[in-house]
C-alpha positions in Angstrom: 135.9 -119.3 -16.6 138.6 -119.0 -19.2 136.8 -121.3 -21.6 133.1 -121.5 -20.8 130.4 -122.8 -23.2 128.6 -119.4 -24.0 125.2 -119.7 -25.3 123.4 -116.6 -26.9 119.5 -117.1 -26.4 117.6 -118.9 -23.5 114.8 -120.6 -25.4 114.4 -124.1 -26.8 117.8 -124.6 -28.5 119.9 -122.6 -26.0 118.6 -124.1 -22.8 118.3 -127.5 -24.2 122.1 -127.3 -25.3 123.1 -125.9 -21.9 121.1 -128.5 -20.0 122.7 -131.4 -21.9 126.2 -129.9 -21.6 126.0 -129.6 -17.8 125.0 -133.2 -17.5 127.7 -134.4 -19.7 130.6 -132.0 -18.8 130.9 -131.0 -15.1 134.3 -129.3 -15.2 133.4 -126.5 -17.5 131.0 -123.6 -17.0 128.1 -122.8 -19.2 126.8 -119.2 -19.4 123.4 -118.4 -21.2 122.6 -114.8 -22.1 119.0 -113.9 -22.8 118.0 -110.4 -23.7 114.5 -110.9 -22.4 112.7 -112.1 -19.3 111.2 -115.3 -20.5 113.1 -118.4 -21.0 112.5 -121.9 -22.3 108.7 -121.6 -23.0 106.3 -123.2 -25.3 105.6 -120.7 -28.0 103.2 -123.2 -29.8 100.9 -123.0 -26.7 100.2 -119.2 -27.0 97.1 -119.4 -29.0 95.6 -121.7 -26.5 96.4 -119.4 -23.7 94.7 -116.5 -25.5 91.8 -118.8 -26.1 91.6 -119.7 -22.3 92.4 -123.4 -22.5 95.6 -122.7 -20.7 95.1 -120.7 -17.7 98.5 -119.1 -16.7 101.4 -118.0 -18.8 103.6 -119.8 -16.4 102.0 -123.1 -17.5 103.8 -122.7 -20.8 107.4 -122.6 -19.2 109.5 -125.7 -19.9 112.4 -124.7 -17.7 112.1 -121.9 -15.2 115.1 -119.8 -14.3 115.3 -121.4 -10.9 115.3 -124.9 -12.4 118.2 -123.8 -14.6 120.0 -122.7 -11.9 119.6 -125.9 -10.0 121.1 -127.6 -13.1 124.3 -125.5 -12.9 123.4 -123.2 -15.7 124.7 -119.6 -15.4 121.5 -118.0 -16.8 121.6 -114.3 -17.1 118.3 -112.7 -18.2 118.0 -109.1 -19.6 121.5 -109.5 -20.9 121.8 -108.6 -24.6 124.7 -109.8 -26.8 125.4 -106.9 -29.2 128.5 -108.2 -30.8 130.5 -111.4 -31.5 134.4 -111.4 -32.1 135.3 -114.7 -33.4 139.1 -113.8 -33.6 139.2 -112.8 -30.0 136.6 -115.3 -28.9 134.5 -113.0 -27.1 131.0 -111.6 -27.0 129.8 -108.1 -26.0 127.1 -107.9 -23.6 124.9 -105.0 -22.4 123.0 -105.1 -19.2 121.4 -102.4 -17.1 123.2 -99.6 -19.0 126.7 -101.2 -18.8 128.7 -103.0 -21.4 131.3 -106.1 -20.7 133.2 -108.6 -22.6 132.6 -112.3 -22.1 135.2 -114.7 -23.4 134.1 -118.2 -24.7 135.7 -121.5 -25.4 132.7 -122.6 -27.6 129.8 -120.5 -28.6 126.2 -121.4 -29.5 124.2 -118.8 -31.6 120.7 -119.7 -30.7 119.0 -116.2 -31.2 115.8 -117.6 -32.7 113.5 -115.6 -35.2 111.4 -112.5 -35.0 107.9 -111.9 -36.5 107.6 -110.2 -39.8 105.2 -107.2 -40.2 106.5 -105.4 -43.2 105.2 -104.3 -45.6 102.0 -103.6 -43.8 101.8 -99.9 -42.6 100.2 -99.0 -39.2 101.6 -101.7 -36.9 102.8 -99.1 -34.4 99.1 -98.4 -33.4 97.4 -99.8 -30.3 95.6 -103.1 -30.8 97.9 -104.2 -33.5 99.7 -107.4 -32.4 101.8 -110.3 -33.5 101.8 -113.7 -31.6 105.5 -114.0 -31.1 106.5 -114.5 -27.5 104.5 -114.7 -24.2 104.4 -110.8 -23.7 102.5 -110.8 -27.0 100.3 -113.5 -25.8 99.7 -111.7 -22.4 98.9 -108.4 -24.2 96.3 -109.9 -26.5 94.5 -111.8 -23.8 94.5 -108.7 -21.7 92.9 -106.7 -24.6 90.1 -109.3 -25.0 89.4 -109.2 -21.1 86.7 -107.0 -19.5 88.6 -104.0 -17.9 87.0 -104.8 -14.5 88.3 -108.5 -14.6 91.9 -108.5 -15.8 92.6 -111.9 -17.3 96.6 -111.8 -16.7 98.4 -112.0 -13.6 100.8 -109.1 -13.7 102.4 -110.2 -10.5 104.2 -112.7 -12.5 108.0 -111.9 -12.3 108.4 -112.2 -16.0 105.5 -110.4 -17.5 105.7 -107.0 -19.1 103.3 -105.4 -16.6 103.1 -102.1 -18.3 102.2 -103.7 -21.6 99.5 -105.8 -20.0 98.1 -103.0 -18.0 97.9 -100.7 -20.9 95.7 -103.2 -23.0 93.7 -104.4 -19.9 92.4 -100.8 -19.4 91.2 -100.6 -23.0 87.6 -101.7 -24.1 87.7 -105.2 -25.4 87.3 -105.7 -29.3 84.2 -106.9 -31.0 85.6 -107.4 -34.4 89.2 -108.7 -35.1 91.4 -109.3 -38.1 94.0 -111.8 -38.6 96.4 -111.1 -41.4 98.0 -114.2 -42.7 96.4 -117.8 -43.1 99.2 -120.0 -41.8 99.6 -121.8 -38.5 99.2 -118.7 -36.3 96.2 -117.4 -38.4 94.3 -120.6 -38.3 94.9 -121.2 -34.6 94.2 -117.6 -33.5 91.0 -117.7 -35.5 89.8 -120.5 -33.2 90.9 -118.4 -30.3 89.1 -115.3 -31.0 86.0 -117.2 -32.1 86.0 -118.9 -28.7 85.6 -115.4 -27.2 82.5 -114.7 -29.5 84.4 -112.2 -31.8 83.7 -111.5 -35.3 86.7 -112.9 -37.0 88.2 -112.0 -40.5 91.2 -113.7 -42.0 93.1 -112.2 -44.8 95.2 -114.3 -46.9 97.4 -113.0 -49.7 97.2 -116.1 -51.8 94.3 -118.2 -52.7 94.6 -120.9 -49.9 95.1 -121.1 -46.2 97.7 -123.3 -44.9 99.2 -123.6 -48.5 102.3 -125.8 -47.5 99.7 -128.5 -46.5 98.5 -128.9 -50.0 95.2 -128.4 -51.8 93.1 -131.2 -50.2 93.9 -129.9 -46.8 93.6 -126.2 -47.7 90.0 -126.6 -49.1 88.7 -128.6 -46.3 90.1 -126.4 -43.5 88.8 -123.3 -45.4 85.3 -124.7 -45.4 85.4 -125.7 -41.9 86.5 -122.2 -40.8 83.6 -120.7 -42.7 81.2 -123.1 -40.9 82.7 -121.9 -37.7 81.7 -118.3 -38.7 85.2 -117.1 -39.7 85.0 -114.7 -42.7 87.8 -115.4 -45.2 89.4 -113.0 -47.5 91.7 -114.8 -50.0 93.8 -113.2 -52.7 93.8 -110.2 -50.6 97.2 -108.2 -50.1 96.7 -106.2 -46.8 98.2 -102.8 -47.2 97.5 -100.9 -43.7 96.2 -101.2 -40.3 94.3 -98.0 -40.2 93.2 -95.7 -37.5 94.2 -93.0 -35.2 96.1 -94.1 -32.0 94.3 -97.6 -32.3 93.5 -99.8 -35.2 90.1 -99.3 -36.5 90.2 -101.0 -40.0 92.1 -103.2 -42.2 92.9 -101.7 -45.6 93.6 -104.1 -48.5 93.8 -104.1 -52.2 90.1 -104.7 -52.6 88.6 -102.6 -49.9 88.4 -101.8 -46.1 87.0 -103.8 -43.2 86.3 -102.2 -39.9 87.9 -104.0 -36.9 89.0 -103.2 -33.4 92.0 -105.4 -33.2 94.6 -106.8 -35.9 96.9 -109.6 -35.5 99.5 -110.0 -38.0 100.9 -113.6 -38.7 102.6 -113.5 -42.0 105.8 -115.2 -41.0 109.2 -115.0 -39.1 112.7 -114.2 -40.2 115.9 -115.5 -38.5 117.7 -113.3 -36.0 121.1 -113.3 -37.6 122.0 -109.6 -37.6 124.3 -110.1 -34.7 126.7 -112.1 -37.1 126.8 -109.5 -39.9 130.4 -108.4 -39.1 131.7 -112.1 -38.4 133.0 -114.8 -40.9 130.0 -116.9 -39.9 128.2 -117.7 -43.2 124.7 -117.7 -43.8 122.6 -120.0 -46.0 120.3 -119.2 -48.9 117.4 -118.5 -46.4 119.5 -115.9 -44.5 119.7 -118.4 -41.6 123.0 -119.7 -40.3 124.6 -122.3 -42.4 125.7 -125.3 -40.3 127.0 -128.9 -40.8 125.6 -132.2 -39.7 126.7 -131.2 -36.1 125.6 -127.7 -35.9 128.9 -126.3 -36.6 129.2 -123.0 -38.4 132.0 -122.0 -40.7 134.1 -120.8 -37.9 135.6 -123.1 -35.5 134.1 -123.4 -32.0 131.0 -121.5 -33.1 127.6 -123.5 -33.4 124.1 -122.4 -34.3 120.7 -124.0 -33.7 117.0 -123.3 -33.6 115.1 -120.8 -35.6 118.2 -118.9 -36.6 119.9 -122.0 -38.3 119.4 -124.1 -41.4 119.2 -127.9 -41.4 119.4 -130.6 -44.1 116.2 -131.7 -45.7 115.4 -135.5 -45.2 114.3 -135.9 -48.6 116.6 -133.6 -50.7 119.6 -133.6 -48.6 119.9 -129.7 -49.3 119.8 -127.1 -46.4 116.5 -125.6 -45.5 115.0 -123.4 -42.9 112.3 -124.9 -40.9 111.6 -123.0 -37.7 109.8 -125.5 -35.5 109.9 -126.6 -31.8 111.2 -130.1 -32.1 114.0 -129.1 -34.5 115.4 -126.5 -32.1 115.2 -128.6 -29.1 116.8 -131.7 -30.7 119.5 -129.6 -32.3 120.3 -127.8 -29.0 120.4 -131.1 -27.2 122.8 -132.6 -29.7 125.2 -129.5 -29.7 125.3 -129.7 -26.0 126.5 -133.2 -26.3 129.0 -132.4 -29.0 130.6 -129.6 -27.2 130.9 -131.8 -24.1 133.1 -134.2 -26.2 130.8 -136.9 -27.6 129.6 -135.6 -31.1 125.9 -136.2 -31.9 124.4 -135.2 -35.3 121.5 -132.6 -35.1 119.5 -134.6 -37.4 117.7 -133.9 -40.6 114.4 -132.2 -40.9 111.2 -133.2 -43.0 109.1 -130.2 -42.4 106.7 -132.4 -40.2 104.1 -130.1 -39.0 100.5 -130.4 -37.5 97.8 -127.8 -36.9 94.5 -127.9 -35.1 91.5 -125.9 -37.0 88.6 -125.9 -34.6 87.4 -129.6 -34.8 89.8 -130.5 -37.7 93.4 -131.7 -37.6 95.9 -131.3 -40.4 99.4 -132.7 -40.8 102.1 -132.4 -43.5 105.6 -133.7 -44.1 108.1 -133.7 -46.9 107.6 -132.1 -50.2 104.3 -131.7 -51.6 104.1 -128.9 -54.3 104.9 -130.4 -57.6 107.1 -127.5 -58.6 109.2 -128.1 -55.5 109.4 -131.8 -56.2 110.7 -131.1 -59.9 113.1 -128.6 -58.5 114.5 -131.4 -56.3 115.1 -133.6 -59.3 112.0 -135.9 -59.0 109.1 -136.6 -61.2 106.0 -136.2 -59.1 102.9 -138.4 -58.8 100.3 -137.7 -56.2 97.1 -139.4 -55.2 94.3 -138.3 -52.7 91.9 -140.7 -51.0 89.4 -140.5 -48.3 88.9 -143.4 -45.8 87.5 -144.0 -42.3 89.5 -143.2 -39.3 88.1 -146.3 -37.5 86.1 -149.5 -38.5 82.9 -148.3 -40.1 80.9 -149.7 -37.4 82.6 -148.3 -34.5 81.4 -145.0 -33.0 83.5 -142.0 -33.7 84.6 -143.0 -37.3 85.3 -139.9 -39.2 86.4 -139.2 -42.9 90.2 -138.8 -43.2 91.7 -137.5 -46.3 95.3 -138.4 -47.2 97.4 -137.0 -49.9 100.6 -139.0 -50.8 103.3 -137.9 -53.2 106.1 -140.1 -54.6 108.7 -140.2 -57.3 107.5 -141.8 -60.5 110.9 -143.5 -61.4 112.0 -144.8 -58.0 108.6 -145.1 -56.2 110.2 -143.2 -53.2 107.8 -141.6 -51.0 108.4 -137.8 -51.0 105.7 -136.2 -48.9 102.1 -136.1 -47.8 99.4 -134.5 -46.0 96.4 -135.5 -43.9 93.1 -133.9 -42.6 90.3 -135.2 -40.5 88.4 -134.8 -37.2 89.5 -138.1 -35.6 93.2 -138.4 -34.6 94.2 -137.4 -38.1 97.2 -135.3 -37.3 99.3 -137.8 -35.4 99.1 -140.2 -38.3 101.5 -137.9 -40.2 104.2 -139.5 -38.0 104.0 -142.8 -40.0 104.8 -140.7 -43.1 107.7 -138.9 -41.4 109.2 -142.2 -40.5 108.7 -143.4 -43.9 110.6 -140.4 -45.4 113.4 -140.9 -42.9 113.8 -144.4 -43.9 113.7 -143.7 -47.7 110.8 -146.0 -48.1 109.2 -146.7 -51.4 105.4 -146.7 -51.9 105.2 -150.4 -51.9 107.3 -150.6 -48.7 105.0 -148.2 -47.1 102.0 -150.2 -48.1 103.6 -153.3 -46.5 104.0 -151.7 -43.0 102.5 -153.8 -40.2 100.3 -150.9 -38.6 98.1 -151.6 -35.6 94.5 -152.5 -36.1 91.7 -152.6 -33.8 88.2 -151.1 -34.3 88.4 -148.3 -31.8 91.7 -147.1 -33.4 91.8 -147.9 -37.0 90.1 -149.7 -39.9 92.0 -152.8 -41.1 93.5 -150.7 -43.8 94.7 -147.5 -42.1 94.1 -144.4 -44.3 97.9 -144.2 -44.8 98.0 -147.7 -46.2 94.9 -147.1 -48.4 96.6 -144.1 -49.9 99.9 -146.2 -50.5 97.9 -148.9 -52.2 96.1 -146.5 -54.5 99.3 -144.7 -55.3 101.2 -147.8 -56.0 98.6 -148.8 -58.5 99.0 -145.5 -60.3 102.9 -146.0 -60.3 102.6 -149.6 -61.8 
């Protein structure tokens, strides 16, 4: 094993790369070091596990350790890489109290990201959580369960049984707080309300889901209130107060008693491992990479939530920590290291979220300040149209906002919100951005029509038609 492909991190990017590499390159070994127990899991499914729609944590596994071994991957869980020496081409690994050096021929850094809790004080108290990782999800679900009927199978090999048992023994909460009104905040509000809990969401800014644009934000906020969620906007949370356990959220305008608090204010890339190496970081503090995921050091790659990618619209590096981005980049790097170079692909920031009965999606650049910073002159229109033919059952109002450059007519971004298959329609706009379509070209797309699926003029086409009129 003088020149193995070594991967740091056993989640989406890391195991996608290792899997592709083993299929394409049979005469070199691949070693994956993962500091935790869980590997290759669906992080985005955790709110639905807490809600109860997903029964078991293992249902969220994409690739089990056993399946990885069958693919020829030398997967080593609970092995933490603590140093990288790019001159010697080795990594230092700690396991079970011992340290050893592992040489590499090529190295992929796929260390992911971590949940941010600063500057909020009191996160070390019981009943204070993030939703980052399956152990976090297991702990929250255990905390919600009746102590006499534990909701988590602690017999699963990967689960932190001590953590789960600790929260399973505590009285379940009646009032919960969510700090942060992004994806996690909105999805967890639905999960907590499904358990009948009094739910408060605190958002520092004036809007939930702010990257989705104003039309989405307002409709989602109204819908959450209709579902019994109490929103506290323009509120900066200062502390999760209490003794051993959280008993209140303290913010700049007051104090709200709660029994559980979940912080979802964002994530940050795990790049501390590279501090003493010549591997360069980008403006976001994630790793700077080229079109093939290569860093500034030969033989060292980076992918997933710890790496930047180029934006589809601007061509500039951005940090967009999302699941498809990680899987796609990892797979491409595995193929490249195997000898058949494959670009990791650009990102458009395509994202969707479910908010109770509403669906929302966004793509590209929407905020007018961001558009101007990118060198464009923004024009935006918002329309509301039916999701199906008006006479067909299930037709729902669907709001589309579309942004374009005034001079060129190029589509720059958009958002959508509605109850009836609204989110998936954002893929049409993602394709338009990747193809550099103008608003006129978008309007001329031959989208499918039949009354159960869409009106003659799909809401996306209606938005393009109206925006084209404004541009002309």
